[in-house]
C-alpha positions as CSV (number, residue, x, y, z in Angstrom):
1,M,0.0,0.0,0.0
2,S,2.0,3.0,-1.2
3,D,-0.7,5.6,-0.3
4,D,-2.1,6.2,3.2
5,P,-5.1,3.9,3.8
6,T,-8.5,5.5,3.8
7,P,-10.6,5.5,7.0
8,V,-12.8,2.9,5.3
9,E,-9.9,0.6,4.5
10,L,-8.5,0.9,8.0
11,Q,-11.9,0.0,9.6
12,K,-12.2,-2.9,7.3
13,Y,-9.2,-4.4,9.1
14,L,-10.1,-3.1,12.5
15,G,-13.8,-4.1,12.6
16,G,-15.1,-5.0,16.0
17,V,-12.5,-3.0,18.0
18,D,-13.9,-1.3,21.0
19,Y,-12.6,2.2,21.7
20,P,-10.6,3.5,23.5
21,A,-8.1,0.9,22.2
22,S,-4.4,0.5,22.7
23,R,-1.9,0.4,19.8
24,E,-1.3,-3.3,20.7
25,D,-5.0,-4.1,20.5
26,L,-5.2,-2.4,17.1
27,V,-2.2,-4.2,15.7
28,A,-3.5,-7.5,16.9
29,A,-7.0,-6.8,15.3
30,A,-5.4,-5.7,12.0
31,R,-3.4,-8.9,11.9
32,R,-6.5,-11.0,12.6
33,G,-8.3,-9.0,9.9
34,G,-5.7,-9.8,7.3
35,A,-4.3,-6.3,7.0
36,P,-1.3,-5.8,4.7
37,D,2.1,-5.7,6.4
38,D,2.6,-2.0,5.6
39,L,-0.7,-1.1,7.3
40,V,0.3,-3.1,10.4
41,A,3.7,-1.3,10.4
42,A,1.9,2.0,10.1
43,L,-0.1,1.2,13.2
44,E,3.0,0.0,15.0
45,N,4.8,3.2,14.2
46,S,1.8,5.6,14.7
47,G,3.3,7.4,17.6
48,S,0.3,6.9,19.8
49,D,-0.2,4.4,22.6
50,S,-4.0,4.8,22.8
51,F,-6.8,5.8,20.5
52,D,-10.2,7.1,21.5
53,S,-11.9,6.6,18.1
54,P,-11.5,5.4,14.5
55,T,-10.8,9.0,13.6
56,D,-7.8,9.1,15.9
57,V,-6.4,5.9,14.2
58,S,-6.9,7.4,10.7
59,Q,-5.2,10.6,11.7
60,A,-2.2,8.8,13.3
61,V,-1.7,6.4,10.5
62,A,-2.0,9.2,7.9
63,G,0.6,11.3,9.9
64,G,-1.9,14.0,10.4
């Protein structure tokens, strides 16, 4: 995935996650959901330890 994932793409892999969620919870959910390695890496390197909403995840992964 050369471009930042859209919020819809992210949530496709993170379906069922309850917020707030830790980075580790999101990484585990993404792996279970079959997310591509670069999306998992983006979550791992997002710079946040906790996320209050899907919007927070999208902003962190997009670097915004």
